[in-house]
C-alpha positions as CSV (number, residue, x, y, z in Angstrom):
1,M,-216.0,46.1,-136.0
2,T,-215.7,42.8,-133.4
3,I,-212.2,42.7,-131.6
4,T,-211.0,39.5,-130.9
5,S,-210.1,37.9,-127.3
6,R,-206.2,38.1,-128.2
7,H,-206.4,41.5,-130.0
8,K,-208.0,43.0,-127.0
9,E,-205.1,41.5,-124.8
10,F,-202.6,43.2,-126.4
11,E,-204.6,46.6,-127.1
12,A,-204.7,46.6,-123.5
13,I,-200.8,45.9,-122.8
14,T,-200.0,48.5,-124.9
15,R,-201.9,51.2,-122.4
16,Q,-202.6,50.8,-119.0
17,I,-205.7,50.7,-117.9
18,K,-206.7,52.6,-114.5
19,F,-208.9,52.6,-111.8
20,D,-210.0,55.1,-109.1
21,I,-211.1,53.5,-106.0
22,L,-213.5,56.0,-103.9
23,V,-213.8,54.9,-100.4
24,A,-215.6,56.7,-97.4
25,D,-215.3,56.0,-93.7
26,D,-217.0,52.5,-93.1
27,F,-216.8,51.5,-96.1
28,V,-217.0,47.3,-96.7
29,L,-213.9,46.3,-96.6
30,S,-214.9,42.9,-98.9
31,E,-216.1,45.2,-101.8
32,L,-212.6,46.8,-101.9
33,A,-210.8,43.6,-101.8
34,S,-213.0,41.9,-104.6
35,V,-212.1,44.9,-107.1
36,V,-208.5,45.1,-106.1
37,D,-207.9,41.1,-106.3
38,V,-209.3,40.6,-109.0
39,L,-206.9,43.0,-110.7
40,M,-203.8,42.0,-109.1
41,I,-204.5,38.7,-110.0
42,A,-205.3,39.4,-113.6
43,N,-201.4,41.6,-113.7
44,R,-200.4,38.8,-112.2
45,V,-201.3,35.9,-115.4
46,S,-200.9,38.1,-117.9
47,V,-197.3,38.9,-119.7
48,S,-197.0,42.6,-118.1
49,P,-198.9,44.8,-115.9
50,I,-202.9,45.6,-117.6
51,F,-204.3,47.4,-114.8
52,Q,-203.7,49.9,-112.2
53,W,-205.5,51.5,-109.5
54,T,-205.5,54.3,-106.9
55,F,-207.5,54.6,-103.3
56,R,-209.0,57.8,-103.1
57,S,-211.5,60.0,-100.6
58,L,-212.9,63.0,-100.5
59,H,-210.2,64.7,-98.9
60,G,-207.2,62.2,-98.8
61,G,-205.7,60.8,-96.1
62,S,-206.3,57.8,-93.8
63,I,-210.0,56.1,-94.5
64,R,-211.0,53.4,-91.9
65,S,-213.3,50.1,-92.6
66,R,-216.1,49.1,-90.7
67,T,-213.6,46.0,-89.7
68,G,-211.3,48.7,-88.6
69,V,-208.8,48.1,-91.6
70,L,-206.8,51.6,-92.9
71,V,-206.4,52.3,-96.1
72,E,-204.2,55.6,-97.3
73,T,-205.9,57.4,-99.9
74,Q,-205.5,60.3,-102.3
75,S,-208.3,63.4,-102.7
76,M,-210.6,63.6,-105.6
77,T,-209.0,65.6,-108.5
78,E,-210.9,67.8,-110.8
79,R,-209.8,66.6,-113.6
80,P,-209.5,62.8,-113.3
81,D,-208.0,60.4,-116.0
82,A,-208.7,57.2,-114.7
83,D,-210.9,54.8,-117.0
84,Y,-213.0,53.7,-114.0
85,L,-214.3,55.1,-111.1
86,F,-215.7,52.5,-108.2
87,V,-217.4,53.6,-105.6
88,I,-217.2,51.2,-102.6
89,G,-220.4,50.7,-100.7
90,N,-220.8,51.9,-96.6
91,S,-222.5,50.9,-93.6
92,N,-224.7,54.1,-93.6
93,P,-226.4,55.1,-97.2
94,D,-227.1,58.6,-95.8
95,N,-223.2,59.3,-95.2
96,P,-222.9,62.7,-97.2
97,A,-219.3,61.0,-98.0
98,L,-221.2,58.5,-100.6
99,S,-223.2,61.8,-102.3
100,V,-220.7,61.7,-105.2
101,G,-223.4,63.4,-108.0
102,S,-220.5,65.9,-109.3
103,H,-217.4,63.3,-109.4
104,V,-220.0,60.6,-111.1
105,S,-220.3,63.9,-113.7
106,R,-216.4,64.9,-113.6
107,Y,-215.5,61.2,-114.9
108,T,-218.2,60.3,-117.0
109,Y,-218.0,63.7,-119.4
110,R,-214.2,62.4,-119.3
111,N,-215.6,59.3,-120.6
112,A,-214.6,57.1,-117.7
113,Q,-217.4,54.2,-116.3
114,V,-218.7,54.5,-112.9
115,F,-219.9,51.6,-110.9
116,L,-221.5,52.4,-107.6
117,L,-221.9,49.8,-105.2
118,A,-224.6,48.7,-102.5
119,E,-224.9,51.9,-100.6
120,A,-223.4,53.9,-103.1
121,A,-225.8,53.2,-105.7
122,S,-228.5,53.5,-103.1
123,R,-227.1,56.8,-102.5
124,Y,-227.7,57.9,-106.2
125,I,-230.8,56.3,-106.7
126,S,-232.0,58.6,-103.8
127,E,-230.7,61.6,-105.3
128,H,-230.6,61.3,-109.1
129,G,-232.7,57.8,-110.2
130,N,-236.5,57.9,-111.8
131,R,-238.7,55.7,-112.8
132,H,-237.0,55.8,-116.6
133,T,-233.7,55.3,-115.5
134,A,-232.4,51.5,-115.4
135,L,-230.9,51.4,-111.6
136,T,-230.3,48.3,-108.7
137,T,-228.7,48.4,-105.6
138,H,-228.4,45.3,-102.9
139,W,-232.1,44.0,-102.4
140,E,-231.5,45.5,-98.3
141,N,-231.3,48.7,-99.3
142,S,-234.3,48.5,-102.1
143,A,-236.3,48.3,-99.4
144,V,-235.3,50.5,-97.3
145,L,-236.0,53.1,-100.5
146,R,-239.3,51.3,-101.2
147,E,-240.3,52.6,-97.6
148,R,-238.9,56.5,-97.8
149,Q,-240.1,56.9,-101.6
150,G,-243.0,54.6,-101.8
151,V,-243.3,52.7,-105.3
152,F,-239.5,51.7,-106.2
153,D,-238.8,50.4,-109.7
154,A,-234.9,49.1,-108.9
155,Q,-234.1,45.6,-110.2
156,S,-232.9,43.2,-108.4
157,A,-230.1,42.2,-110.4
158,L,-226.5,41.8,-109.3
159,A,-226.0,45.2,-111.6
160,V,-227.6,47.2,-114.4
161,E,-225.6,49.5,-117.0
162,D,-226.8,52.4,-117.5
163,G,-224.7,54.1,-120.1
164,K,-221.5,55.6,-118.0
165,V,-223.1,54.7,-114.6
166,V,-223.4,51.1,-113.3
167,T,-225.3,50.7,-110.3
168,C,-224.6,47.5,-109.0
169,A,-225.3,44.7,-105.7
170,G,-222.1,45.2,-104.5
171,M,-221.2,43.0,-101.5
172,S,-219.4,39.1,-103.0
173,S,-221.1,40.0,-106.3
174,T,-218.6,42.6,-107.1
175,M,-215.7,40.0,-107.9
176,D,-218.6,39.1,-110.6
177,V,-218.5,42.6,-112.0
178,V,-214.9,43.0,-111.9
179,L,-214.0,39.7,-113.8
180,L,-216.8,40.6,-116.0
181,L,-215.4,44.3,-116.8
182,I,-211.6,43.0,-116.9
183,G,-212.9,40.5,-119.7
184,R,-213.0,43.5,-122.2
185,Y,-209.2,43.8,-121.9
186,I,-208.2,39.5,-121.7
187,S,-209.5,36.8,-123.2
188,A,-212.4,34.6,-121.8
189,A,-209.7,31.9,-120.7
190,A,-207.6,34.7,-119.1
191,K,-210.8,35.5,-117.3
192,M,-211.6,32.3,-116.4
193,T,-208.0,31.6,-115.0
194,V,-208.4,35.0,-112.8
195,A,-211.5,32.9,-112.1
196,D,-210.0,29.7,-110.7
197,I,-207.4,31.0,-108.7
198,M,-210.1,33.2,-107.2
199,L,-211.3,29.9,-106.5
200,H,-214.3,31.7,-107.9
201,E,-216.4,29.2,-109.3
202,R,-218.8,30.7,-111.5
203,I,-218.7,34.4,-112.8
204,R,-222.4,35.8,-112.9
205,D,-223.7,38.1,-115.7
206,Y,-225.5,41.2,-114.6
207,S,-228.8,40.2,-115.1
208,T,-228.5,37.3,-112.4
209,Q,-231.0,38.2,-110.0
210,Q,-229.7,38.6,-106.2
211,P,-229.5,35.6,-104.1
212,F,-232.3,36.3,-102.2
213,S,-235.0,35.8,-105.4
214,G,-234.2,32.2,-105.2
215,V,-233.2,32.2,-109.4
216,K,-229.8,30.2,-109.8
217,G,-227.9,31.2,-113.3
218,T,-225.3,30.4,-115.3
219,N,-221.6,30.8,-115.6
220,T,-221.9,31.9,-119.1
221,G,-225.0,32.6,-119.7
222,D,-225.5,29.6,-121.2
223,A,-225.9,26.0,-119.2
224,E,-224.9,23.5,-121.6
225,L,-221.4,26.0,-122.5
226,D,-221.1,25.9,-118.8
227,D,-220.8,22.2,-119.2
228,C,-218.3,22.0,-121.9
229,I,-215.9,24.8,-120.7
230,E,-215.8,22.6,-117.4
231,L,-215.1,19.7,-119.5
232,M,-212.4,22.0,-121.3
233,A,-210.5,22.8,-117.7
234,A,-210.8,19.1,-116.5
235,N,-208.9,17.8,-119.4
236,I,-205.8,20.4,-119.9
237,E,-203.2,18.2,-120.2
238,E,-204.7,15.6,-122.3
239,P,-207.2,17.6,-124.8
240,L,-210.4,16.0,-125.8
241,P,-210.9,16.5,-129.3
242,I,-214.2,19.2,-130.1
243,N,-216.2,15.7,-131.6
244,E,-215.9,14.5,-128.5
245,L,-216.7,17.3,-126.5
246,V,-220.5,17.3,-128.8
247,R,-220.7,14.2,-127.9
248,V,-220.5,13.9,-124.3
249,L,-223.0,16.9,-124.3
250,G,-225.3,15.7,-126.9
251,I,-225.0,18.8,-129.0
252,S,-223.9,19.5,-132.5
253,N,-220.9,20.6,-133.4
254,R,-222.6,23.5,-134.9
255,S,-224.5,24.2,-131.5
256,L,-221.6,24.5,-129.9
257,E,-219.5,26.5,-132.4
258,R,-223.0,28.6,-132.4
259,K,-222.8,29.1,-128.4
260,F,-219.2,30.1,-128.2
261,R,-219.4,32.8,-130.8
262,M,-223.1,34.1,-128.9
263,Y,-221.7,33.9,-125.7
264,L,-218.0,34.3,-125.5
265,D,-217.1,35.8,-129.4
266,T,-214.4,33.2,-130.2
267,T,-214.3,29.4,-131.5
268,P,-214.6,26.1,-129.5
269,N,-211.3,25.5,-130.6
270,T,-209.6,29.2,-129.3
271,Y,-211.3,29.3,-126.9
272,Y,-209.1,25.8,-125.6
273,R,-206.2,26.7,-126.8
274,E,-206.2,30.2,-124.9
275,L,-207.3,27.9,-121.8
276,R,-204.2,26.0,-121.9
277,L,-202.3,28.8,-122.9
278,S,-203.5,30.8,-119.7
279,K,-202.6,27.6,-117.3
280,A,-199.6,27.4,-119.1
281,N,-198.6,31.4,-118.4
282,N,-199.6,30.5,-114.6
283,L,-197.1,27.5,-114.4
284,L,-194.6,29.7,-115.9
285,L,-195.1,32.6,-113.5
286,N,-195.6,30.9,-110.2
287,T,-193.3,27.0,-110.7
288,T,-190.0,26.2,-111.5
289,M,-191.0,23.7,-114.0
290,S,-189.1,23.4,-117.0
291,V,-190.9,24.8,-120.2
292,R,-190.9,21.9,-121.7
293,E,-192.6,19.9,-118.5
294,I,-195.1,23.3,-119.0
295,G,-195.8,22.3,-122.2
296,L,-197.0,18.8,-121.3
297,A,-198.8,19.8,-118.8
298,C,-200.9,21.9,-120.8
299,G,-201.5,19.2,-123.8
300,F,-199.2,21.0,-126.0
301,G,-196.8,17.9,-127.3
302,S,-194.4,20.4,-129.6
303,G,-194.2,23.7,-131.0
304,F,-195.0,25.4,-127.2
305,S,-192.4,28.1,-127.1
306,S,-193.8,29.3,-130.8
307,L,-197.6,29.4,-130.0
308,Y,-196.6,30.8,-126.8
309,K,-194.6,33.8,-128.3
310,S,-197.7,34.2,-131.2
311,F,-200.0,34.6,-128.6
312,F,-198.3,36.6,-125.9
313,G,-195.5,38.2,-127.9
314,V,-192.7,37.0,-126.2
315,T,-191.4,33.8,-125.8
316,P,-191.8,31.7,-122.4
317,L,-188.0,32.0,-121.7
318,T,-187.8,35.3,-122.2
319,L,-190.8,36.1,-120.2
320,R,-189.7,33.8,-117.2
321,K,-186.0,35.6,-117.0
322,Q,-187.9,39.3,-117.6
323,R,-190.0,38.4,-114.2
324,R,-187.1,37.1,-112.4
325,Q,-184.9,40.9,-113.2
326,S,-188.1,42.5,-112.3
327,Q,-188.2,41.0,-109.3
328,S,-184.8,41.5,-107.8
């Protein structure tokens, strides 16, 4: 059964989604920040926090990044209860702390999905990979593996999902991976709002080739859909009718409907409304604008409070009051 974006958001709110983030000494700080910042901002733009995370290492304690930043961690557990495990890359793929095959098995056994970034993916490939398995890692690590192991068929995609294990290129593409992941629990419009706050211009799909290949990808998987979403985002206060959007894009209504269904599992009107509601939610939580001013700024001439409540399950004034009380 297909879950609509709105239902996905309410489903996630009823139970927080847990992330364990595993680091070893000399971990890549930008990868850790990409995971945590996306989750933190997703919580900020949601009615209530959806995601929680725990920093872990093999034995717990302070772990130092290769830039000298210390992170306090808890030790790995024999019975993990997280929904996802992210294993952060390291400056040295031979670091024994990246040999985490037993921990990967513990998480996947409990139906969690494991994301292995850069050197962590490389280490997993060298220990468990074979030519029949879908795998990827950072292109530098692929070159090293080819030198060591001869013929090596790792892909040059940003990420490759093979059941419960996802190998990833890491580095800046970590943000793309996490943005795509949170899209399982929040609406497409809310996900784009998080990306906008991060000043992340384009969310790359897993299949996007790593930049060294010279292949240019798209945000959604379709260039015309990208253009449509840009037009929507540029016309929040005075929304464009769908007929005007398709006229500017030079495509038919049916074609646009099909693209939204295929790539975002929604309709143009629903996506546009949710995009405006997500913008309104951000203004509500992070400005002192009145509810009426926010409604007008997001293209809702009347009925804004009722529409907001029908989507988020609470009125704008109630949410603002709750957020202020939680911060006091």
